[in-house]
C-alpha positions in Angstrom: 0.0 0.0 0.0 1.4 3.3 -1.0 2.1 5.9 1.6 0.1 9.2 1.4 2.1 12.2 2.5 0.9 15.8 2.8 2.6 19.2 2.8 0.7 22.1 4.5 1.5 25.6 3.3 -0.2 28.4 5.2 0.0 31.6 3.2 -0.9 34.2 5.9 0.5 36.3 7.4 3.8 35.0 6.0 4.4 32.1 3.5 6.7 29.2 4.1 10.4 29.4 3.1 11.7 28.8 -0.4 12.8 25.3 0.5 9.4 24.0 1.6 8.5 22.3 -1.7 11.9 20.8 -2.5 12.3 19.4 1.0 8.8 17.8 1.1 9.3 16.3 -2.4 12.7 14.9 -1.3 11.0 13.2 1.6 8.2 11.8 -0.5 10.7 10.5 -3.0 12.6 8.7 -0.3 9.4 7.1 1.0 8.0 6.3 -2.5 5.0 8.3 -1.3 2.3 10.3 -3.1 2.5 13.9 -2.0 -0.5 16.2 -1.6 0.4 19.9 -1.4 -2.3 21.9 0.4 -2.1 25.7 0.6 -4.1 27.4 3.4 -5.3 30.8 2.2 -6.7 33.3 4.6 -10.5 34.0 4.8 -11.1 37.1 6.8 -14.7 37.6 8.0 -16.6 40.6 6.7 -16.4 43.2 9.5 -17.6 46.1 7.3 -20.1 48.7 8.4 -20.7 52.2 7.4 -18.2 53.7 9.8 -15.3 51.3 9.1 -15.8 51.6 5.4 -15.8 55.4 5.6 -12.8 55.8 8.0 -10.6 52.8 7.1 -11.9 51.2 4.0 -11.6 47.9 5.7 -13.4 45.9 3.0 -10.8 46.9 0.4 -8.0 46.1 2.8 -9.5 42.7 3.4 -9.8 42.0 -0.3 -6.2 43.0 -0.8 -4.9 40.7 2.0 -6.9 37.8 0.7 -5.7 38.3 -2.9 -2.1 38.4 -1.7 -2.7 35.2 0.2 -4.1 33.5 -2.8 -1.3 34.7 -5.0 1.3 33.3 -2.6 -0.6 30.0 -2.5 -0.7 29.8 -6.3 3.1 30.3 -6.5 3.7 27.7 -3.8 1.6 25.1 -5.6 3.4 25.9 -8.9 6.8 25.4 -7.2 5.7 22.1 -5.6 4.4 20.9 -9.0 7.7 21.8 -10.8 9.8 20.1 -8.1 7.6 17.0 -8.0 7.8 16.7 -11.8 11.6 17.0 -11.7 11.9 14.3 -9.1 9.2 12.0 -10.6 7.0 12.2 -7.5 3.2 12.0 -7.9 1.6 15.2 -6.7 -1.9 16.3 -6.0 -2.8 19.9 -5.1 -5.6 21.6 -3.2 -6.5 25.0 -1.8 -8.0 25.3 1.6 -9.1 28.5 3.3 -9.6 29.5 6.9 -9.9 32.4 9.2 -6.6 33.6 10.6 -7.1 32.0 14.1 -8.3 28.7 12.6 -5.7 28.0 10.0 -4.0 25.4 12.2 -7.3 23.7 12.8 -8.1 23.5 9.1 -4.7 21.8 8.6 -5.3 19.4 11.4 -8.7 18.4 10.0 -7.3 17.7 6.5 -4.2 16.0 7.9 -6.4 13.1 9.2 -6.6 11.7 5.7 -2.9 11.2 5.3 -0.2 8.9 6.7 2.5 11.6 7.2 2.1 15.4 7.4 4.9 17.8 6.7 5.3 21.4 7.7 8.1 23.8 6.8 9.4 25.4 9.9 10.8 28.9 10.7 10.9 30.1 14.3 9.7 33.5 13.2 6.7 32.3 11.1 3.6 32.3 13.3 1.5 30.5 10.7 4.1 27.6 10.5 4.1 27.3 14.3 0.3 27.3 14.5 0.0 24.7 11.7 2.7 22.4 13.2 1.3 22.5 16.7 -2.3 21.8 15.5 -1.2 18.8 13.4 0.9 17.4 16.2 -1.8 17.7 18.9 -5.1 17.7 17.1 -4.8 15.6 13.9 -4.0 12.2 15.3 -1.3 11.9 12.6 2.5 12.3 12.8 4.0 15.6 11.8 7.4 15.9 10.1 8.7 19.3 10.9 11.3 20.5 8.3 13.7 23.3 9.0 13.5 25.9 6.2 17.2 27.0 6.5 18.7 23.9 4.9 18.2 21.4 2.1 17.0 18.0 3.4 19.0 15.1 2.1 18.3 11.4 2.7 16.9 10.8 6.2 19.1 7.7 6.6 20.2 7.9 10.3 17.1 7.8 12.5 17.6 8.9 16.1 14.8 8.0 18.5 14.3 10.0 21.7 13.0 7.4 24.1 11.6 7.8 27.6 9.3 4.8 27.6 6.2 7.0 27.4 3.0 6.5 25.4 3.8 9.4 23.1 7.3 8.1 22.5 5.9 4.7 21.6 3.4 6.3 19.2 6.3 8.2 17.5 8.3 5.0 17.1 5.3 3.3 15.5 4.7 6.3 13.2 8.4 6.3 12.2 8.2 2.8 10.7 8.5 4.0 7.0 11.7 5.7 7.9 13.0 2.8 10.0 12.4 0.4 7.1 14.7 2.6 4.9 17.2 3.6 7.6 20.9 3.1 7.2 21.3 3.4 11.0 19.0 3.6 14.0 20.1 5.1 17.3 18.1 5.2 20.5 18.9 8.0 23.0 17.6 8.2 26.6 18.1 11.3 28.7 18.7 10.2 32.3 18.9 13.4 34.3 15.7 15.2 33.1 13.0 13.1 34.8 12.3 9.8 36.5 12.3 7.0 34.0 10.4 3.7 34.2 13.7 1.7 34.5 17.4 2.0 33.7 17.3 -0.3 30.6 14.4 1.2 28.6 16.7 2.0 25.7 18.1 -1.5 25.5 14.6 -3.0 25.7 13.4 -0.8 22.8 16.5 -1.9 20.8 15.7 -5.5 21.5 12.1 -5.0 20.4 13.2 -3.3 17.2 15.7 -6.1 16.6 13.0 -8.7 16.8 11.2 -6.8 14.0 14.3 -6.8 11.8 15.7 -3.4 12.7 19.2 -3.1 14.1 19.4 -0.3 16.7 21.9 0.9 19.2 20.9 2.4 22.5 22.8 5.1 24.5 22.1 7.2 27.5 23.0 10.9 27.8 22.7 13.7 30.3 21.5 17.2 29.5 24.0 19.0 31.7 23.2 22.6 31.6 21.4 22.5 28.2 17.7 22.3 27.7 16.5 18.8 26.9 15.3 19.8 23.3 18.7 21.2 22.6 20.6 18.3 24.2 18.7 15.8 22.1 19.4 17.7 18.8 23.0 18.3 19.6 23.5 14.6 20.3 21.7 13.6 17.2 23.8 15.9 15.1 27.0 14.7 16.9 26.4 11.1 15.9 25.4 12.0 12.3 21.7 11.7 12.8 19.5 13.1 10.0 16.0 12.6 11.6 15.0 12.9 15.2 11.9 10.9 16.3 10.1 11.9 19.5 6.8 12.1 21.2 5.1 15.6 21.5 4.1 16.6 25.0 1.5 19.2 25.4 -2.2 20.0 25.1 -4.5 22.6 23.6 -6.6 25.0 25.6 -8.8 27.2 23.4 -6.3 26.9 20.5 -3.4 28.1 22.8 -1.0 25.2 23.0 0.8 24.5 26.3 3.9 22.6 25.4 6.2 20.3 27.4 9.8 21.2 27.9 11.3 19.0 25.2 8.7 19.9 22.7 9.1 23.6 23.3 12.9 23.3 23.1 12.7 21.6 19.8 10.3 24.1 18.3 12.2 27.1 19.6 15.4 26.0 18.0 14.9 23.4 15.3 18.2 22.1 14.0 17.3 19.0 12.0 14.1 17.3 10.7 11.9 16.1 13.6 9.1 13.5 13.4 6.8 14.3 16.2 3.7 12.3 17.3 1.2 12.8 20.1 
């Protein structure tokens, strides 16, 4: 059965970076997946009345903003189509629209129809953050968060952040397409951040993966003075990791996401692709 992957491209207030399409196509090609590129254009409610129209010309400003959003979306879809054609990846395209505060929810609802959901990530892009958090915590599907500052090559060395939790187990299961194609699998457990179920949880996961035909090596690290999200990424990069797999801690309260320490640390300073599941 062919994997169905999606790429979500919010266009307001800022569009994704220029590498969004090429990176998503590269991942889809590695996984032999069909890719759906979905732009999310802004739909601003009509707030016009006689006074606002007379003083501020709000209806005209709204039309201008929505037109700019649609134009950015059209350009993003054209770039995705060109890259997919170049790399011989099957691509479908769609245009969604949502109010500014609901763009993440629109992405999460559509994400439920796919096996893997990708989001281009920039720490200064509020739309990207909203979309990523909503997919991770509201869609029920795994989110692959791609840093926009670099070209994504082959995601061959998979590094699993393992603490024995439910969300970590979910992430490992969701990472199976990458594990099946991995050149190396490393399991890293942080021992000085919180109480763990036991001292050998990394080795137990390695044994379980081995029984399924995946060779994995387990190590333990300490954060020292670094935040856990930074420590995990630094270790992954130190050992040549190209993909970090982890569970996403957090919950949503009226569309404001309250994130766990590791999740917040990853999203505040993303240094490599991260597959996050909740």
